[in-house]
C-alpha angles and dihedrals in degrees: 000000000000130000117227125174108217136161122235086251094062104030096081087058094063091087097032108134103190115135088238122036104189112200106191120169154127128278118296093010091129096239095131091047089050093052091054091046092051091052091052090046093054094045092055097038100043105018134201094067130157108195124185118211114194139193123176090252119036096220091059091067091069101073098034126032097018090057090052091056096047089051093048093050093046091048089054093042092238112162110227143164125233120207100198094185096052094029095232127144111204125193136150095351092312132112132199113196121198117206146141141219094256087115108022091187091063090054091052090055097056111110134202098028111163097182143004136211118196107199119201091008093186086075090067132080125229087250088055091053093048090053091047093048091055090055090065098065106105112107117232141165093274134051121276116234139173115202118199120194124188150126113262100254104161094187093054101044113013090160092067091056093046093044100048110013108032090048132038119242117191090203093057134075113201117204124186119197137179136196088274087069097059107112095212110086096203093051091043092053095043094050093044090055092050097042093050089063093064107112098187119095098214094046091045089053094051102037105028102034103021091236124147112258139154123225121230131189098042115191101208128039096187117159131223118252134155120243108273118246119254097003115165098220122209091211139000121191143133142254122205134197117192122229142153131172110011100001115060127228106247127198121189126192110215124205121191134194109173105306095338119099137191119202119206122186111232103168136004113166142133128221098043124139119211088259091051089047094051090049093049092048091051090049088055093051097254098126110105095029126096114268117192111203140187102277091207084083103048091153086062090046090055092047089055091050091051088052091054103265118132093232126167131178119249109246112242139185142152112335090357094151094055093043090049092049088050092049092049091048089053089062132068107249133182131190118215115239095245090058094090099157091049090049091051093047092050091054094056101031104113145159120266116252133220123228091280095051095257118145118254123209096254132071128243104261101232136097093008106123099111090040093050090049090051092047092052091051099044096045093045089053095045094049091045089055093043112029094181092069117103103280120231 
């Protein structure tokens, strides 16, 4: 017998058998946690499952969905094996495989899959979805289902809206959830408090109410490019934004060649104390390199220093956010493909608007952790190189 904490909204979906279970919702609704719980439920109830869990980039599974499954299995005292190299959790004759669409041909070659969960489905293209759909074709004793979980960002994935919302598919069940449907009271209250502070209409629709919307007035139009091979970098350092319960701690590795920058997501995780954060940074090879942090939390900066991290506070001053954004916009900046949270943030980071829809010179303060970390690092480096610039 397993213990699963579910809200009354999600519990009827445990035994849903539609080919496509579409879990659309706002932030903190619990849709991703439900998808993980349904996979565990089916493994323990039906047995002999081989589930495939996908993010757009394989590496981004590590710090998100894999951790959810480890916590679920531990909470239910289920003995399991974790193959770190192949990214497979095995228990009681079941397997959960974690992968990405980095190499679509490898996905096509996986055999014996009995169910699929596409997490952050807005990261995927329609062509990705078609290829994934074809993987789940082998008949078995139980029903075949693809779960898709995502926030309703129309600009990022119009195909999802067209495929499952604008047209009716008898093989699909569409579920829309909000933070009110999260079964955990503490998380529900924390997210509600944070979401109610969003003062942008499009972002409120998407993240607070789970309604399709398209963001306008984006601040950055950075593209996605892999790190070039054999580049002799002028500088390599890090930016760090602190977080804990609702907001994640975000660490960005910054590579510079002249006035061209690459940003690589190193860490993006909630629930980390400063001790946890220092340990994680050391494990990722950050110790010994400069880490530019949010100076609003100098106590945290000092604790990182005492733990062996070369942490400094970003210098700030009047209108420092706008000045830092302007400086970042004056540079050529690329985000690496594995930086999925950073890519998502850059697509919804926008200017505030007045009552007439005109842009104001300040950003909407939401989903900006990767971007803040990058701004701290880029501006610190620029001002260190050119002290006569306006200091933040």
